[in-house]
matplotlib code that plots the C-alpha trace (Angstrom):
import matplotlib.pyplot as plt

x = [-142.6, -144.5, -141.6, -140.9, -144.5, -144.9, -143.6, -146.0, -148.8, -147.9, -148.4, -151.8, -155.0, -158.0, -160.4, -158.1, -159.0, -162.7, -163.5, -162.9, -159.4, -159.7, -163.1, -163.9, -166.9, -166.4, -166.3, -163.2, -161.2, -160.6, -159.0, -156.8, -153.9, -154.0, -153.4, -150.6, -148.6, -148.8, -146.6, -142.8, -140.8, -138.5, -141.4, -142.1, -138.8, -138.5, -141.5, -140.2, -136.9, -138.7, -140.5, -137.2, -135.4, -138.1, -138.0, -134.5, -134.7, -137.1, -135.2, -131.9, -133.9, -135.2, -131.9, -130.1, -132.3, -132.7, -130.3, -130.8, -127.9, -127.8, -124.7, -123.9, -124.4, -121.4, -121.4, -123.1, -124.5, -126.2, -129.7, -131.1, -134.9, -135.9, -136.9, -135.0, -134.2, -130.8, -129.9, -126.5, -126.8, -127.3, -124.4, -122.6, -124.8, -123.4, -120.5, -116.7, -114.4, -112.0, -110.2, -110.8, -113.6, -115.3, -117.2, -117.6, -120.5, -121.9, -125.6, -127.8, -130.7, -133.7, -131.7, -132.3, -129.7, -131.1, -128.8, -129.1, -131.1, -133.6, -131.2, -128.2, -129.3, -126.4, -123.8, -123.9, -123.5, -124.1, -122.4, -122.9, -119.8, -120.9, -118.2, -115.5, -113.1, -115.5, -118.2, -121.3, -120.5, -121.7, -119.4, -120.9, -119.3, -119.8, -118.2, -115.6, -117.9, -120.3, -117.8, -117.7, -121.4, -120.0, -117.2, -118.3, -119.4, -123.1, -124.2, -125.2, -123.1, -124.8, -121.4, -120.7, -123.8, -124.1, -127.3, -127.3, -129.5, -130.8, -130.2, -127.4, -123.9, -120.7, -118.5, -115.8, -116.9, -116.0, -113.9, -111.9, -113.5, -113.7, -116.3, -113.0, -112.1, -115.3, -117.0, -114.1, -113.7, -110.7, -108.3, -107.4, -110.8, -109.9, -106.0, -104.6, -101.2, -97.8, -97.7, -95.2, -97.4, -98.5, -101.8, -104.4, -107.5, -110.4, -113.2, -116.4, -118.2, -121.4, -123.3, -126.9, -128.3, -129.4, -130.7, -131.0, -127.4, -126.1, -127.7, -126.1, -122.7, -123.1, -124.0, -121.1, -118.1, -116.0, -116.7, -113.2, -114.0, -115.0, -118.3, -118.9, -122.5, -124.2, -126.1, -128.8, -129.4, -133.2, -133.7, -129.9, -130.3, -131.6, -129.1, -126.1, -127.5, -127.6, -124.0, -122.7, -124.4, -122.7, -119.4, -118.4, -116.9, -118.5, -117.8, -119.8, -119.4, -119.8, -120.5, -118.1, -117.8, -115.7, -114.2, -117.0, -120.0, -122.4, -121.4, -124.6, -123.9, -127.3, -129.0, -126.6, -123.0, -120.0, -119.1, -115.5, -116.8, -119.6, -119.1, -117.8, -121.2, -123.0, -120.6, -120.8, -124.5, -124.5, -122.0, -124.1, -127.0, -124.8, -123.4, -126.7, -128.1, -127.1, -124.5, -121.7, -119.2, -115.6, -115.0, -115.8, -114.8, -115.4, -117.6, -116.0, -114.3, -111.6, -112.3, -113.3, -110.2, -107.9, -109.1, -107.4, -110.3, -112.8, -111.1, -109.5, -112.6, -113.8, -110.6, -111.0, -114.5, -113.0, -110.6, -113.2, -115.8, -113.0, -113.5, -110.9, -110.7, -110.2, -109.2, -110.5, -107.6, -109.7, -108.9, -105.4, -104.8, -106.2, -104.4, -105.7, -102.2, -100.7, -103.8, -104.1, -100.7, -101.7, -104.9, -103.9, -106.6, -106.2, -106.1, -105.3, -105.3, -106.1, -103.3, -105.7, -109.1, -110.6, -112.5, -112.4, -115.5, -115.1, -114.8, -111.3, -110.1, -111.3, -109.2, -106.1, -106.4, -107.0, -103.9, -101.9, -103.2, -101.9, -98.5, -98.6, -99.3, -96.3, -93.9, -95.0, -96.2, -99.7, -102.1, -105.5, -108.1, -111.4, -114.0, -117.7, -120.7, -121.3, -122.5, -119.7, -117.2, -118.5, -118.6, -114.9, -113.8, -115.5, -113.5, -110.1, -110.4, -111.5, -107.9, -105.8, -105.0, -103.9, -101.5, -100.0, -101.8, -103.9, -107.2, -107.8, -110.4, -109.4, -109.2, -106.4, -104.0, -104.4, -101.5, -101.5, -103.5, -106.2, -106.3, -106.4, -108.9, -111.5, -113.3]
y = [140.0, 142.1, 144.3, 144.8, 146.1, 148.2, 151.4, 151.0, 150.5, 153.5, 155.5, 154.3, 154.4, 152.0, 154.2, 154.3, 150.6, 151.1, 154.3, 156.0, 157.7, 161.4, 161.0, 161.9, 163.2, 166.9, 166.0, 163.3, 165.9, 168.1, 165.2, 164.3, 166.5, 164.8, 161.4, 162.6, 164.0, 160.5, 159.3, 159.4, 161.2, 158.1, 156.2, 158.9, 158.9, 155.2, 155.3, 158.0, 156.3, 153.1, 155.1, 156.6, 153.2, 151.9, 154.9, 154.5, 150.8, 151.6, 154.3, 152.1, 149.5, 151.9, 153.6, 150.4, 149.6, 152.9, 155.8, 159.3, 161.6, 165.3, 165.1, 166.7, 164.7, 163.2, 165.6, 168.8, 167.4, 164.4, 164.9, 162.9, 163.1, 162.8, 160.5, 157.7, 154.2, 152.8, 149.3, 147.6, 146.4, 149.9, 151.4, 152.1, 155.1, 156.7, 155.0, 155.1, 152.4, 152.9, 150.1, 146.3, 146.4, 149.7, 151.5, 155.5, 157.3, 160.8, 161.2, 164.2, 165.1, 162.9, 160.0, 156.7, 153.9, 150.7, 148.5, 145.5, 143.5, 141.2, 138.2, 139.9, 141.4, 139.3, 140.6, 144.2, 146.8, 150.5, 152.9, 156.6, 158.7, 162.5, 165.0, 162.7, 164.7, 167.6, 165.4, 163.7, 160.2, 156.8, 153.8, 150.8, 147.5, 145.1, 141.6, 141.1, 139.0, 141.9, 144.7, 144.0, 145.6, 149.1, 149.2, 151.6, 155.0, 155.7, 156.0, 158.2, 161.0, 164.3, 165.8, 163.5, 163.8, 165.9, 166.2, 164.3, 163.8, 160.3, 160.7, 161.7, 161.2, 160.9, 163.9, 165.3, 167.3, 170.7, 169.7, 167.4, 164.1, 161.6, 158.7, 156.5, 157.3, 157.8, 154.8, 152.3, 149.6, 150.2, 147.6, 147.3, 145.9, 142.6, 141.9, 141.2, 140.3, 142.2, 145.0, 143.1, 140.2, 139.6, 141.1, 139.6, 141.2, 139.5, 140.9, 139.2, 140.6, 140.1, 140.8, 141.7, 140.0, 137.0, 138.6, 135.3, 134.1, 137.5, 137.7, 134.3, 135.6, 138.7, 136.2, 133.8, 135.8, 137.6, 141.4, 142.3, 140.9, 143.6, 143.1, 144.6, 145.1, 145.3, 148.4, 146.3, 144.3, 144.5, 146.5, 147.5, 150.3, 147.6, 145.0, 147.4, 148.7, 145.3, 144.3, 147.6, 146.9, 143.6, 145.3, 144.8, 147.7, 147.9, 148.7, 149.5, 147.0, 149.2, 147.0, 147.9, 146.7, 143.5, 142.0, 139.3, 141.0, 138.5, 139.7, 141.4, 144.8, 145.9, 149.2, 151.3, 149.7, 151.8, 151.5, 152.0, 153.8, 156.0, 159.4, 160.9, 162.5, 159.3, 157.3, 160.1, 160.0, 156.3, 156.3, 159.0, 156.6, 153.8, 155.9, 157.1, 153.6, 153.5, 155.2, 154.1, 152.3, 153.4, 153.1, 151.6, 148.3, 146.7, 144.0, 142.8, 145.8, 144.1, 146.4, 149.6, 149.5, 149.1, 152.3, 155.6, 157.8, 155.8, 154.8, 158.4, 160.1, 157.4, 157.7, 161.5, 161.1, 158.7, 161.5, 164.2, 162.3, 161.2, 157.3, 154.7, 152.3, 148.4, 146.5, 142.9, 141.6, 139.9, 142.5, 141.5, 144.7, 147.1, 150.4, 151.2, 151.2, 153.6, 155.8, 156.0, 157.5, 160.1, 161.2, 160.6, 158.1, 155.8, 152.3, 148.6, 145.7, 142.1, 139.5, 136.7, 136.1, 133.0, 131.7, 128.2, 125.9, 123.2, 123.5, 121.6, 124.1, 127.2, 125.7, 125.3, 129.1, 130.3, 128.5, 130.2, 133.4, 132.9, 131.9, 135.3, 137.1, 135.5, 136.1, 139.9, 140.8, 141.6, 139.8, 140.7, 138.1, 138.5, 135.8, 135.8, 135.5, 131.9, 129.9, 127.2, 129.9, 131.8, 128.6, 127.9, 131.4, 131.6, 128.4, 129.7, 133.1, 131.7, 130.1, 132.8, 134.5, 131.2, 130.7, 134.3, 136.1, 139.3, 139.4, 143.1, 145.3, 146.3, 149.9, 149.2, 148.4, 151.7, 153.8, 157.4, 159.7, 157.2, 156.1, 159.6, 158.9, 161.8, 160.4]
z = [-59.8, -57.4, -56.7, -60.4, -61.2, -58.0, -59.7, -62.5, -59.7, -58.1, -61.3, -61.6, -59.5, -59.0, -60.8, -63.9, -64.4, -64.1, -65.7, -69.3, -69.5, -68.5, -66.9, -63.2, -61.4, -60.4, -56.6, -57.4, -59.4, -56.3, -54.6, -57.6, -56.5, -53.3, -54.9, -57.0, -54.0, -52.6, -55.8, -55.2, -57.6, -57.9, -59.4, -61.9, -63.0, -63.4, -65.7, -67.8, -68.1, -69.4, -72.0, -73.2, -73.4, -75.6, -77.9, -78.2, -79.1, -81.8, -83.2, -83.3, -85.2, -87.9, -88.6, -88.8, -91.7, -93.6, -93.3, -94.8, -94.2, -95.2, -97.3, -100.6, -103.9, -105.5, -108.6, -109.2, -112.6, -110.9, -110.6, -107.4, -107.2, -103.5, -102.0, -103.8, -102.3, -103.3, -102.5, -102.5, -106.1, -107.2, -105.5, -108.7, -109.0, -105.9, -104.5, -104.8, -103.7, -100.8, -98.8, -98.9, -96.2, -96.8, -99.4, -98.8, -100.2, -100.1, -100.7, -101.4, -99.0, -99.5, -100.9, -98.7, -98.9, -97.9, -95.8, -98.3, -100.7, -98.9, -99.4, -98.2, -94.8, -93.0, -95.4, -95.5, -92.8, -92.8, -90.3, -90.0, -89.8, -89.2, -89.5, -91.0, -93.1, -93.1, -94.6, -93.7, -95.2, -94.8, -94.5, -96.1, -95.4, -98.3, -98.6, -101.3, -103.4, -103.7, -104.2, -108.0, -108.1, -106.8, -109.5, -112.5, -112.5, -113.6, -117.1, -118.7, -117.1, -118.0, -118.4, -121.3, -123.5, -126.6, -128.8, -131.9, -134.8, -133.3, -129.6, -127.2, -128.2, -126.3, -125.8, -123.8, -120.9, -120.2, -117.2, -119.5, -118.3, -121.1, -121.7, -122.2, -118.5, -116.6, -118.0, -117.5, -115.1, -112.4, -112.7, -108.9, -108.2, -109.6, -109.9, -106.5, -108.0, -107.9, -110.4, -112.6, -113.0, -116.7, -117.7, -119.8, -121.3, -122.8, -125.1, -125.9, -128.9, -130.6, -127.4, -127.3, -130.6, -128.5, -125.5, -123.5, -124.3, -123.6, -120.1, -119.2, -120.5, -118.3, -115.3, -115.9, -117.0, -114.4, -114.3, -115.5, -119.2, -121.5, -123.6, -127.0, -127.9, -131.3, -132.1, -133.7, -130.3, -129.2, -125.9, -126.3, -123.4, -120.8, -121.9, -121.6, -118.1, -116.7, -118.1, -116.3, -113.1, -113.0, -113.5, -117.0, -119.2, -122.7, -126.2, -129.1, -131.9, -135.3, -138.5, -141.3, -144.8, -145.4, -148.4, -148.8, -150.6, -149.1, -145.4, -143.8, -142.2, -141.7, -143.2, -141.6, -142.1, -142.7, -146.3, -147.7, -150.9, -149.2, -148.6, -145.3, -144.6, -145.2, -142.8, -140.4, -140.2, -139.7, -137.1, -135.2, -135.4, -133.9, -131.2, -129.9, -129.4, -125.9, -123.5, -121.0, -123.4, -123.4, -127.1, -130.5, -132.2, -135.6, -136.9, -139.8, -141.6, -143.8, -146.7, -144.6, -142.3, -145.3, -146.6, -145.5, -146.6, -144.8, -141.6, -141.0, -140.4, -138.1, -135.8, -135.7, -134.5, -131.9, -130.7, -130.7, -128.5, -126.0, -126.8, -127.6, -130.6, -130.5, -133.5, -133.1, -135.4, -137.9, -140.7, -141.7, -144.0, -141.3, -141.3, -137.7, -136.2, -138.6, -138.7, -134.9, -134.6, -137.3, -135.6, -131.9, -131.5, -128.5, -130.3, -129.3, -131.7, -130.4, -130.3, -130.8, -132.2, -130.9, -134.0, -133.0, -133.7, -131.1, -127.1, -127.3, -130.0, -127.8, -124.7, -127.1, -128.3, -124.5, -123.6, -126.5, -125.3, -121.8, -123.3, -125.0, -121.8, -120.3, -123.0, -123.9, -120.4, -121.7, -124.3, -125.6, -126.8, -128.5, -128.9, -130.0, -127.5, -128.4, -125.3, -125.8, -126.0, -123.1, -120.8, -121.7, -121.1, -117.7, -116.8, -118.0, -116.4, -112.9, -112.7, -114.1, -110.8, -109.4, -112.4, -111.7, -114.5, -113.9, -115.5, -116.3, -118.3, -121.9, -120.8, -118.6, -121.4, -123.2, -122.8, -121.3, -121.7, -122.6, -119.0, -117.6, -114.7, -114.4, -111.6]

ax = plt.figure().add_subplot(projection="3d")
ax.plot(x, y, z, "-o")
ax.set_aspect("equal")
plt.show()
């Protein structure tokens, strides 16, 4: 031990231990240079190397936790306010997926990416890549089970917003980007089956009316399942944001007049006999409730969707705003398919509406939907956000891949150009 501390002793004098630092009587100051000459240059170098090593250890620890790269923002229209801290669960706002192991992101100056949430420190790694492909990117290694959180583009996207009488409305961007494409969930994040495998999409509607049940549905359902939110839901913007952070793509469920006069549509339901201006104003109110949805779907609508004069303007609006339309299949006289061809509106209709009232009946309907997927190659089912239905759907979806069927977001099944990826 004495040999280990010898260089440190040579850097110090006995007076340094007994007198305040920097103080010496005048007579001793003249002798100080002589004492310094007695210290070897090797000892001084060893002391300096020790200080440098300690500094490097501290710097490595800090940069392993928080990295601040001076790279450009992902898009010129994204306004990052420095300094901003982004943790892994928030990566949808800055991330784009690459291969199975890495997520590559570029971040504007002043933005800080935390290595992980507190309970994920051992799972997430951040590696700085300077000058790769002409960029100053970061490689974030995220486990497969956490990658679903980095699947969707941020919402709202400033390019896709237009002013409306009740708030922002979706629109097609000047560069041609459409909400239906930008806000969609990519299919490749979920399906690991061969391209020719049967594909099945599930839509759960009526989301948001019961916030507690809806939050449980968001947590328990696979991210590939599309969720349709009611415009009358409380705190709808917060609920929609949480659903998208969990990886779900969204639809806006618009109330439309049915055949039964007792069916409740709310104050702004779309009516088959109302004027075009009145329905357009009501639709503007619905579409401004939140942003980030890929398209519209109906709530009820038996009478409304059987009327050409009522449905045609709605589908034209869908085209103008870069959205898609999903017919939930409950309106038997719906003209959606025919009018979608006439207007050019991207449209799909559910193959099976799961309206069963018992858990066993829900299981029967889901097995029928699976059989349709095997028979046709694709199938779309829709079910209400009832806890009993959600539990059965979650169990059913977990075993689909093992049975050779790919669970995909609804947007994947829309034909081109509805799936023109603007990102």
